N, C-alpha and C positions, 0 to 999 in steps of 0.2 A: 958389157963388165956387171960382174954380182952386183945385185942391193943386196944391204946389209941388212939383219933382219930388224924389224920392227922391236924393242922393249922392249915387255910386256909387265917386267921386275920389277917391284919394288915396295916400296915397309908396307904399313900393313894400311896406312891411310889411302896409300897412290894404287894396293892390289886392286886388278884387276879379274878375272879367270876369262879366256881366249869364248867366247862369243855369251858371256853372263852381264845382259847389263842392269846398269848401278840401275840403286833405286835415286826415284830425284832429294831425298834426304842425302842418299851420302855422296852423288854428284855433286851436291853447294858445297856440303864436306870438303871434299879432294878439290875442289878447286879454291874453296879460303886455303887448306892446307900444301898445293904447291906455294905460297902467299913464307916460304918459310920465317921468311922476317922483311920488313916494310922496306923500301928504297933507303936512302941516308937522305942524313937532314942533308939541309941548306939554306940557305938563309934568302930571304925577298922583301921585298918593300911590302907594303899593304896596302898599295896596289896592282899589285902583283902575286900576292897570298892569295887573294878569293880560290875557294873549290878546294885549296891544297887539308890537311893536315898538321894539324902543332906536331912537330916535336917532340916536346917536352908543357909540362904544365905553362900556365898561361898567369907569373901573378906580378899585382900593382906596382907599377913603380914608384908613383905619390897618392897621397889622399884624394880619397874625392868627394866627393868635393873638397879642390888644394888648401880650403879656407872658407867660413865658413859665408856663403851668398845668399838672398833677398829670392824668395821664393815666390812673389809678385811685384806687383808693381804696384807702390800704394806709397810709408812711410819710411826711413829709421827711425824708431824713437826709442828716445832713452829716457829712462824709472821711468812713473806713469803720469797721463796727462793731466791737465792739458798741457803741452807746452809750443818753446815759442820754435818757433820755423824760422830755418836758415836761408838763403838765397840760393845760395850751388846744392841741387842736386849731385851724384851717384850713378853714373852710368857705367855698365858691363865694361869691364878694360880698364877700370880706374884707380888706380889706390887712391883712397877717402885717406881725409885728414879724420879726428877721433870726436870724439861728439860728448856733449859736457851732459849731465844728470835735469829734466828737465830742457832738450832740446828735441827737435828732426830736425831728418834734410829728405825730400824726395828720390825715390832710389826706385830702377827698373830690373824686371822680374831676373835677373844671376847676375847683378854686381854684387861685389864685395861688400861685404856688411862693415860697419864704418866700429872700430872699433867706442866700445863706451856700449855701442848699441840692444837695448834689452830683444828689442818686437820687432816686428815689421804690419804696421797699420797696414792694410790693401784699404788703394782709391774708393772703393764704396761704402769703406765704413768713415773713414773720415771724413769732415769736414772746417775741412781751411777758411778762420777769419781775415782778409787780406789785410781789414784797417788794423787789426790790435796787431797781424806779425803769429799767430793761436794757429794751435793744431786741436780740436777737438775728439776723444771717442765717439762716433755713431754709433760704436759695432752693436748690432741687436745680440740680449741678454741681458743682463744686472752683470755682470761678470766685466769692469775692462777685460783691457790687447796681455792677456798673462803673459811674462815673458818666456820665452823666445817661438812664440806667433811663427807662421810663416817664416821656417828661417834653418835653410840646407845647412845645418851646422859641418862642422868637420871636420872631414873620414865620415858625414851619414851610409856613402856608398856600400866604401871600401877603405882599406888602412894600405900604406904603403905597406909591401911587397907580401900581402894576406892572395894568396890561391883567388886564383877567377875563373880558370877552366882545365879541365884533367887537359896531359896530353892524350891525339887521338881526336880532340876536338878538330871537326871539320869549319873549317873557316867561311864561314861565309859574311853578308856584307854586314849583319851587328856586328857581328865579333873584327871585324874592319872596326866599326865604327866605338866596340871598348877599349880597345888594343889604343885608339890615336887618343881617348879618355883622358887613358891613363898613362901616354906618354911615349907609345909604337912608335920608331918609325919606320922598323927593320918585325920580320915578324921569326923564328929558326921552327923549320915544314919541311915535312915530308916530298921532296922530291916526289912530279907526278908521275905515274905510268909512260911516257910512250906507247900511245899506239897505229899499227900500218896497217890499212883495210882496205883489203886483196878482195872487190866485187869479182864473183866466177861467173862465166855463162856466156854461147857465141849470142843467147834468145835475145838479150836482154836489148834496149832502145835506150839513147838518152835523152830523148826532146820525144815528143810530139806523144800521134794518141797508138794504142796498138796495128799494129800492121805484118803484112808475110807471114805466119806465125810467128812475130817478134812480138813483146811484152815489153811493156818499161819495168824498167831498175826499177823500186819499190825501197829496198832500202839502202840504195846511193844515198837517195836526200834525212832518211830516217833516223842512220845512226852517227850519223854523227855527232851529233844536237846528244842522244842516247847517249854515247863515252862518253860528252863534256860535261854532261849531269853527274858520271860517276867519277870525276875525277882525274881521267884521261889526257892525254896531251896526244892527239892526231899529228901522227907526222909523216902520212901518208897518206895516198884515195886513191886505186888501181882499179885497169879492168886490166883478166887477167883471162884468157882464152881460154876453150874447150883444150887445153894441154896442155901433157905431160910436163914437157923442160919448161917450160913458160913462168909455168906457177913450180915447179922445183925448185927452178934459177929465183923466182921471185922469195922464196922463202930462206932459201939458203943466203939470197947478202942483206936480209934484209934487221934491218938493226937497235927494232923495238921492239923494246922490253915482253911486250903483247903482240901479235900478229894476230886477226882474225878473220875467216877468211868468209863465207858467204854460199851457201852450195857445196857441191861435190864432195855433202860429207855420207850418204847411200855406196849403193853397189849397181848405178844404173851404167851406159856404155858409153859416157865420154866426164863419168865422177872420176876424176885421177889423185880424190886428196889421199887417202887412202898407201897409194900406191908413192909419191913425194913424202912421207911423211916415212918407207918402209926408203927410202936408196937417202934418205939427208944422215939415219940412224937417228930419227925422234925416239921419242922414250912416251907409249900411249898412257893417259891418266888413268880419263875416261871414253870408253867407245860405243856410244851407246848408251842413249838414258830412257828405261821406263816412266818418259812422260810422255802425253799426248796433246797439241800437238810437242812435234819439235826432238820422239827419239832418237833420231844420226845423228842428233851433235856428240861434240870433243872435244875433249882437252887432249893434249904431248904437251909435251918439253923439250924444248930444238934446242939443238947443240947452241951450246954458248958463244960466247962473241970469242972477236979479235982477245980480250978484254980480260976476257973473263967474266963476264956479265951473263945470268939465268935470261934465256929468251921463253916463252910461251906461245904456243897458238889455241888461240880457238872455235873453235871450227863449229859454222851458226849453220842449219842446213840452210836452201836457197827460198824458200817460201815466208812468207811476210811474218804470220802469225807463228810456226815453225821457230821462224828467227828471232822474236821476241821470247819466245818463253826460252829458248839458249838465252839469251843476253841473261837472264835473271837468274837461272839454273848454279852458269859458269863463269861467265863474262866480270858480271856485275862484283860475286863475291872475289875475285883472282884480285880483278883492278881495285877495289874497296881496302883488300888487305893492304897489296901491292902500295897501297897510295899512303897503310898508315893510320887510315880511319877505323871510328867504335865499328862491331859489326850491332847494327840494332835484332832488340827480340821480337819473334811475331807479331803481327798484329793480328787478332781473331776480334769476325765477328759473326752478326748473325743475315745466317738469309735469308731472304723475305720472299724467300721461291721456294721449290724443292732446283738442285743444283743438277744438272745430265752428267756422268763419270762414263769410265774407262769400264770394261771388265775386269780389264784386266792391272793395268794404269793409274799413276797419279792423274789427273786432264788437270789444265791452267785455263781455264776460265775467262775469259773480260766481263770485269765485274764496274760499278758506278758505286762509290760508295759514299754514304752522306749516315757522319756518327759512326756509332757501327754495329748498325747496318746495308746485307749488299744485298744489287736486285743482278742477275746476271743478263747481259747485253747480247742479241742476233747478231747472225753473221759471227762467230768462232769459231768456221774451220781453216786450212793450216794454212790455207793463202789468201784467206780474208786481213782486208784492214778496217775494211770500216767498223767492228764491233772493238776494235782497237783503236781508236780515233775517240771514240767515246768515253772509255774506258781512263780510269786512273789506277786503277791496280786487276792483277790477274790472283782469279782464287784458286787459292791447291784443292781441287779438289779431291776427297781417296776415290781408288775405285768403288767402280757399284755408283756413287752419286750419292748426294743428300737428303733427305725430307726438309720439308718448310722449316726455319726456326730453328736447325741444326746452328750450332760454333765450327766458323771453320777458318783460316788461317789465308792470308793475303801478301801480298810481294808488293807491292808500289811499285807502280817505272817510272823510269827513266824518265825526268822535266815534268812530273806526276807531284 
């Protein structure tokens, strides 16, 4: 059977001349552009919304707080003191009765303020006389407790209908807490992109120490939590042998929005990824990037599913640090765009020492950042993981490297 020619044409954002690697910036831009639109909006319970992106602005369903509350343990007081003490206090979750002028009742933090109360006297500032049922103000300073002291007025944080968060905000634990506080049980979010991970290579071991010319599979354990951090849903994780037919069949059958492969992106004797993509009629969007490590990474548009859903493939190099470079260059921008997340701006830091670069290409170097400073880490070779394990970011080093004190862009590593 004659293989269909690989389509390398496309619009300006995705066109790449044969044999010409993309710059690092062009590759990231092409990955974002490949997700022409975020995935559809879906309802999710709060328990299931974590990691998604809001499909629309989040507006308050109620005032926060919804009624005046006490900001301190103490007494709710009405008017100037001393006050006649009531017997029963007010706890959170109760509906208190009104206070008349010149009276006070104990109150707990977060409890509703009784109607007629003008302030809260902190416990440490009050002195009760149980024999006379009176409460005295012992606040420091000459002025008595002013009206409104230690009271959280209704709507202090927000008013009903007020926009709280913009669309495309990532749902974090704090966002879940805010949504719950303002009355939400469900959120409308963009669907998370589904990902199938295909680990290629006959030389990879699933357990034990390296032996017999084989090495441990490091990317199989590393990539799934990284994908989760990117907002993706891992729906399949498979080992594929170094054989064209099983690889082609796995790519053809995958229903995932994004297929991520490891290895087989170069032109070695058992690197069959390009051949498999050609036979499937895939459209190659990025075929190698002028970046070290990881330059043989690639991005392709796979044939759509039977129901018309678009599919993409990110081919990561097999070496661990090179694969990490491929993740932040192609996979992260694509997955975040598909999931509807806001694209963060570049983080610029100052180098503490000189950063070695490649003579012609961009270099992604593991660094540890503290404040606005970045320190390079050793063990930054393509097959190494030791520096990556200590890093929280990759520095984007221009060709030729940088001098100490230079300003460079950094890319956050997933999970850090």
